[in-house]
C-alpha atoms as an extended CHARMM CRD file, in Angstrom:
* protein
*
       141  EXT
         1         1  LEU       CA            -16.3070000000        0.0600000000      -38.1120000000  PROA      1               0.0000000000
         2         2  ARG       CA            -15.6360000000        1.4710000000      -34.6510000000  PROA      2               0.0000000000
         3         3  SER       CA            -15.1400000000        5.2480000000      -34.2340000000  PROA      3               0.0000000000
         4         4  ALA       CA            -13.8140000000        6.9390000000      -31.0090000000  PROA      4               0.0000000000
         5         5  ALA       CA            -15.1460000000       10.6280000000      -30.2840000000  PROA      5               0.0000000000
         6         6  LEU       CA            -11.8220000000       12.6810000000      -29.3770000000  PROA      6               0.0000000000
         7         7  GLU       CA            -12.5210000000       16.2540000000      -28.0540000000  PROA      7               0.0000000000
         8         8  GLY       CA            -14.7500000000       17.2920000000      -30.7240000000  PROA      8               0.0000000000
         9         9  PHE       CA            -14.1480000000       15.2560000000      -33.4830000000  PROA      9               0.0000000000
        10        10  THR       CA            -13.9390000000       11.7180000000      -34.4370000000  PROA      10              0.0000000000
        11        11  LEU       CA            -10.8860000000        9.5040000000      -35.9310000000  PROA      11              0.0000000000
        12        12  SER       CA            -11.8920000000        6.1830000000      -37.1640000000  PROA      12              0.0000000000
        13        13  GLU       CA             -9.9300000000        3.1080000000      -37.5420000000  PROA      13              0.0000000000
        14        14  THR       CA             -9.8410000000        3.9250000000      -41.0740000000  PROA      14              0.0000000000
        15        15  GLY       CA             -7.8730000000        7.1330000000      -40.3720000000  PROA      15              0.0000000000
        16        16  THR       CA            -10.9210000000        9.1450000000      -41.3060000000  PROA      16              0.0000000000
        17        17  PHE       CA            -10.6590000000       12.4350000000      -39.2080000000  PROA      17              0.0000000000
        18        18  SER       CA            -14.3620000000       13.8890000000      -38.9890000000  PROA      18              0.0000000000
        19        19  LYS       CA            -15.2140000000       17.3150000000      -37.8550000000  PROA      19              0.0000000000
        20        20  GLY       CA            -17.7370000000       20.2910000000      -38.6440000000  PROA      20              0.0000000000
        21        21  GLY       CA            -19.3190000000       18.2080000000      -41.5520000000  PROA      21              0.0000000000
        22        22  PHE       CA            -16.2070000000       17.5130000000      -43.1030000000  PROA      22              0.0000000000
        23        23  SER       CA            -14.9020000000       13.8480000000      -43.3710000000  PROA      23              0.0000000000
        24        24  ILE       CA            -11.2600000000       13.6470000000      -44.8050000000  PROA      24              0.0000000000
        25        25  LYS       CA             -8.9890000000       10.9180000000      -45.4950000000  PROA      25              0.0000000000
        26        26  LEU       CA             -5.5190000000       10.6300000000      -47.0900000000  PROA      26              0.0000000000
        27        27  ASN       CA             -7.2040000000       10.3200000000      -50.2970000000  PROA      27              0.0000000000
        28        28  GLY       CA             -9.1380000000       13.5460000000      -49.6400000000  PROA      28              0.0000000000
        29        29  ILE       CA            -12.1460000000       15.0980000000      -48.7770000000  PROA      29              0.0000000000
        30        30  SER       CA            -14.7180000000       12.0920000000      -48.7450000000  PROA      30              0.0000000000
        31        31  SER       CA            -17.7700000000       14.1060000000      -47.7370000000  PROA      31              0.0000000000
        32        32  ALA       CA            -18.2820000000       17.9600000000      -46.6520000000  PROA      32              0.0000000000
        33        33  PRO       CA            -21.0970000000       20.5670000000      -45.8870000000  PROA      33              0.0000000000
        34        34  LEU       CA            -23.5540000000       21.2830000000      -48.7530000000  PROA      34              0.0000000000
        35        35  GLY       CA            -22.5290000000       17.8070000000      -50.4070000000  PROA      35              0.0000000000
        36        36  ARG       CA            -20.3180000000       19.8630000000      -52.7180000000  PROA      36              0.0000000000
        37        37  THR       CA            -18.0880000000       17.4370000000      -54.9160000000  PROA      37              0.0000000000
        38        38  ASP       CA            -16.4590000000       19.7800000000      -57.3680000000  PROA      38              0.0000000000
        39        39  PHE       CA            -12.9590000000       19.9880000000      -55.1740000000  PROA      39              0.0000000000
        40        40  ALA       CA             -9.8630000000       18.4600000000      -57.5110000000  PROA      40              0.0000000000
        41        41  ALA       CA             -9.1190000000       15.1430000000      -57.5420000000  PROA      41              0.0000000000
        42        42  MET       CA             -5.4890000000       14.8470000000      -56.2190000000  PROA      42              0.0000000000
        43        43  ALA       CA             -3.8590000000       11.9580000000      -54.2550000000  PROA      43              0.0000000000
        44        44  PHE       CA             -1.8180000000       12.9980000000      -51.3080000000  PROA      44              0.0000000000
        45        45  ALA       CA              0.8240000000       10.1800000000      -52.8070000000  PROA      45              0.0000000000
        46        46  ASP       CA              1.0400000000       12.8500000000      -55.9350000000  PROA      46              0.0000000000
        47        47  LEU       CA              2.1830000000       15.8270000000      -53.7490000000  PROA      47              0.0000000000
        48        48  GLU       CA              5.9980000000       15.7460000000      -53.5930000000  PROA      48              0.0000000000
        49        49  PRO       CA              7.0710000000       18.4070000000      -50.5940000000  PROA      49              0.0000000000
        50        50  LEU       CA              9.6180000000       20.7090000000      -52.0370000000  PROA      50              0.0000000000
        51        51  HSD       CA             10.6030000000       23.1890000000      -49.4060000000  PROA      51              0.0000000000
        52        52  ASN       CA              9.4980000000       25.2540000000      -46.5250000000  PROA      52              0.0000000000
        53        53  LEU       CA              7.4170000000       28.7270000000      -47.2930000000  PROA      53              0.0000000000
        54        54  GLY       CA              6.9940000000       29.5360000000      -43.4420000000  PROA      54              0.0000000000
        55        55  SER       CA              5.5230000000       28.5450000000      -40.2450000000  PROA      55              0.0000000000
        56        56  GLY       CA              3.2550000000       29.7610000000      -37.6210000000  PROA      56              0.0000000000
        57        57  ALA       CA              2.0020000000       28.9350000000      -34.2560000000  PROA      57              0.0000000000
        58        58  THR       CA             -0.2970000000       26.0980000000      -35.7390000000  PROA      58              0.0000000000
        59        59  SER       CA              0.7670000000       25.1960000000      -39.1280000000  PROA      59              0.0000000000
        60        60  VAL       CA              3.5190000000       24.9040000000      -41.5250000000  PROA      60              0.0000000000
        61        61  VAL       CA              3.3640000000       25.6450000000      -45.4610000000  PROA      61              0.0000000000
        62        62  ARG       CA              5.4370000000       24.1930000000      -47.9740000000  PROA      62              0.0000000000
        63        63  VAL       CA              6.2600000000       23.9880000000      -51.6940000000  PROA      63              0.0000000000
        64        64  ALA       CA              4.7290000000       20.8080000000      -53.0780000000  PROA      64              0.0000000000
        65        65  ARG       CA              5.0190000000       19.4250000000      -56.6320000000  PROA      65              0.0000000000
        66        66  HSD       CA              1.9560000000       17.6470000000      -58.0990000000  PROA      66              0.0000000000
        67        67  ARG       CA              3.7560000000       14.7390000000      -59.4990000000  PROA      67              0.0000000000
        68        68  PRO       CA              1.1740000000       14.0700000000      -62.5140000000  PROA      68              0.0000000000
        69        69  THR       CA              1.6290000000       17.5000000000      -63.6190000000  PROA      69              0.0000000000
        70        70  GLY       CA              4.3220000000       19.0290000000      -62.3460000000  PROA      70              0.0000000000
        71        71  LYS       CA              2.0540000000       22.1010000000      -60.9720000000  PROA      71              0.0000000000
        72        72  LEU       CA              3.5000000000       23.7930000000      -57.9950000000  PROA      72              0.0000000000
        73        73  LEU       CA              1.3900000000       24.2420000000      -55.1320000000  PROA      73              0.0000000000
        74        74  ALA       CA              1.3270000000       25.2750000000      -51.5800000000  PROA      74              0.0000000000
        75        75  LEU       CA              1.0400000000       22.6700000000      -48.8130000000  PROA      75              0.0000000000
        76        76  LYS       CA             -0.4690000000       24.0790000000      -45.5890000000  PROA      76              0.0000000000
        77        77  GLY       CA              0.0900000000       21.2770000000      -42.7700000000  PROA      77              0.0000000000
        78        78  LEU       CA             -2.2960000000       21.5630000000      -39.8650000000  PROA      78              0.0000000000
        79        79  ASN       CA             -1.6880000000       20.1200000000      -36.3720000000  PROA      79              0.0000000000
        80        80  MET       CA             -4.9760000000       18.2910000000      -35.7210000000  PROA      80              0.0000000000
        81        81  MET       CA             -3.9930000000       16.8540000000      -32.2930000000  PROA      81              0.0000000000
        82        82  ALA       CA             -2.9280000000       19.9850000000      -30.8410000000  PROA      82              0.0000000000
        83        83  ASP       CA             -5.7260000000       21.1340000000      -28.7730000000  PROA      83              0.0000000000
        84        84  GLU       CA             -9.6660000000       21.8280000000      -29.4780000000  PROA      84              0.0000000000
        85        85  ALA       CA             -9.1790000000       25.6140000000      -30.2080000000  PROA      85              0.0000000000
        86        86  THR       CA             -6.7160000000       24.9000000000      -32.9820000000  PROA      86              0.0000000000
        87        87  ARG       CA             -8.9050000000       22.0120000000      -34.3690000000  PROA      87              0.0000000000
        88        88  LYS       CA            -11.7470000000       24.6250000000      -34.5480000000  PROA      88              0.0000000000
        89        89  ALA       CA             -9.5070000000       27.2970000000      -36.0520000000  PROA      89              0.0000000000
        90        90  ALA       CA             -8.4620000000       24.7700000000      -38.8770000000  PROA      90              0.0000000000
        91        91  ILE       CA            -11.9370000000       23.6090000000      -39.6070000000  PROA      91              0.0000000000
        92        92  ASN       CA            -13.1520000000       27.3120000000      -39.9530000000  PROA      92              0.0000000000
        93        93  GLU       CA            -10.3530000000       28.1550000000      -42.3020000000  PROA      93              0.0000000000
        94        94  LEU       CA            -11.5620000000       24.8210000000      -44.1090000000  PROA      94              0.0000000000
        95        95  HSD       CA            -15.1280000000       26.1730000000      -44.5450000000  PROA      95              0.0000000000
        96        96  VAL       CA            -13.5580000000       29.3150000000      -45.8900000000  PROA      96              0.0000000000
        97        97  LEU       CA            -11.5590000000       28.1430000000      -48.5200000000  PROA      97              0.0000000000
        98        98  TYR       CA            -14.1990000000       25.1550000000      -49.3700000000  PROA      98              0.0000000000
        99        99  GLU       CA            -17.4480000000       27.3890000000      -49.6330000000  PROA      99              0.0000000000
       100       100  GLY       CA            -15.9960000000       30.5580000000      -50.6630000000  PROA      100             0.0000000000
       101       101  GLU       CA            -14.8430000000       30.7340000000      -54.1810000000  PROA      101             0.0000000000
       102       102  CYS       CA            -13.5120000000       34.6330000000      -54.7710000000  PROA      102             0.0000000000
       103       103  ASP       CA            -10.9680000000       36.2370000000      -56.6060000000  PROA      103             0.0000000000
       104       104  HSD       CA             -9.2840000000       37.7300000000      -53.4840000000  PROA      104             0.0000000000
       105       105  LEU       CA             -8.6300000000       34.0940000000      -51.8840000000  PROA      105             0.0000000000
       106       106  VAL       CA             -6.0140000000       31.5860000000      -52.8800000000  PROA      106             0.0000000000
       107       107  LYS       CA             -7.8060000000       28.4700000000      -54.6430000000  PROA      107             0.0000000000
       108       108  PHE       CA             -8.3630000000       25.3700000000      -52.3220000000  PROA      108             0.0000000000
       109       109  PHE       CA             -7.6760000000       21.9450000000      -54.2040000000  PROA      109             0.0000000000
       110       110  ASP       CA             -8.3690000000       19.5010000000      -51.6880000000  PROA      110             0.0000000000
       111       111  ALA       CA             -7.5610000000       18.3920000000      -48.0080000000  PROA      111             0.0000000000
       112       112  PHE       CA             -5.8720000000       15.6790000000      -46.7380000000  PROA      112             0.0000000000
       113       113  TYR       CA             -5.5980000000       13.6310000000      -43.2900000000  PROA      113             0.0000000000
       114       114  SER       CA             -2.6970000000       11.9310000000      -42.2720000000  PROA      114             0.0000000000
       115       115  ASP       CA             -1.0240000000       10.9060000000      -38.7780000000  PROA      115             0.0000000000
       116       116  GLY       CA             -2.6450000000       13.5080000000      -37.3580000000  PROA      116             0.0000000000
       117       117  MET       CA             -1.8410000000       16.6290000000      -39.6520000000  PROA      117             0.0000000000
       118       118  LEU       CA             -4.7640000000       18.3690000000      -41.6790000000  PROA      118             0.0000000000
       119       119  HSD       CA             -2.7380000000       19.2400000000      -45.1100000000  PROA      119             0.0000000000
       120       120  LEU       CA             -4.6730000000       21.7490000000      -47.3330000000  PROA      120             0.0000000000
       121       121  ALA       CA             -3.5770000000       21.6940000000      -51.0330000000  PROA      121             0.0000000000
       122       122  LEU       CA             -3.7610000000       25.3900000000      -52.0900000000  PROA      122             0.0000000000
       123       123  GLN       CA             -2.8760000000       27.5860000000      -54.9070000000  PROA      123             0.0000000000
       124       124  LEU       CA              0.9140000000       28.6790000000      -54.7040000000  PROA      124             0.0000000000
       125       125  MET       CA              0.9380000000       32.6590000000      -54.3940000000  PROA      125             0.0000000000
       126       126  ARG       CA              3.8480000000       34.6970000000      -56.1150000000  PROA      126             0.0000000000
       127       127  VAL       CA              4.5900000000       36.4650000000      -52.6600000000  PROA      127             0.0000000000
       128       128  SER       CA              3.4460000000       35.7910000000      -49.1520000000  PROA      128             0.0000000000
       129       129  VAL       CA              1.5310000000       37.9340000000      -46.7390000000  PROA      129             0.0000000000
       130       130  GLU       CA              4.8290000000       38.8210000000      -44.8250000000  PROA      130             0.0000000000
       131       131  GLY       CA              6.4980000000       39.8770000000      -48.2900000000  PROA      131             0.0000000000
       132       132  LEU       CA              3.5330000000       42.2040000000      -48.7890000000  PROA      132             0.0000000000
       133       133  TYR       CA              3.5460000000       43.3200000000      -45.3270000000  PROA      133             0.0000000000
       134       134  THR       CA              7.2080000000       43.9140000000      -45.3300000000  PROA      134             0.0000000000
       135       135  ALA       CA              6.7300000000       45.9560000000      -48.5820000000  PROA      135             0.0000000000
       136       136  ALA       CA              4.1410000000       47.7900000000      -47.4960000000  PROA      136             0.0000000000
       137       137  ARG       CA              6.2350000000       48.9950000000      -44.3060000000  PROA      137             0.0000000000
       138       138  ALA       CA              9.1240000000       49.9360000000      -46.7090000000  PROA      138             0.0000000000
       139       139  ALA       CA              7.0620000000       52.0160000000      -48.8920000000  PROA      139             0.0000000000
       140       140  ALA       CA              5.8510000000       53.7290000000      -46.0400000000  PROA      140             0.0000000000
       141       141  SER       CA              9.4660000000       54.8320000000      -44.2970000000  PROA      141             0.0000000000
């Protein structure tokens, strides 16, 4: 299959997004740095978006339900067609989440690429960073 290199990343005719050692398809990560293969076996089609949690300059986070288990998770969508800086930041975030197993980071389940968007399936937190900030500000007043 032919792949076209577009501003530092590759997008194949089959819809595989490749950058920074990752190859990500609609059905999840197919290859990654260090060859790690212990990520969750989820299917993007099994995720049911429910409602928005928030958005930033380059992403939108939604609550989603994993249909087979009923578990709720956060589904972060990043526009990979925006610009090179956005793609680089997204891949850096993916590296940290993928390689950094730490009690102080949300758990990373899998990543999916569809229609120009990189979707990160993450542990759903009970409170947002914005909520923590608001509570800390109120306590300091």
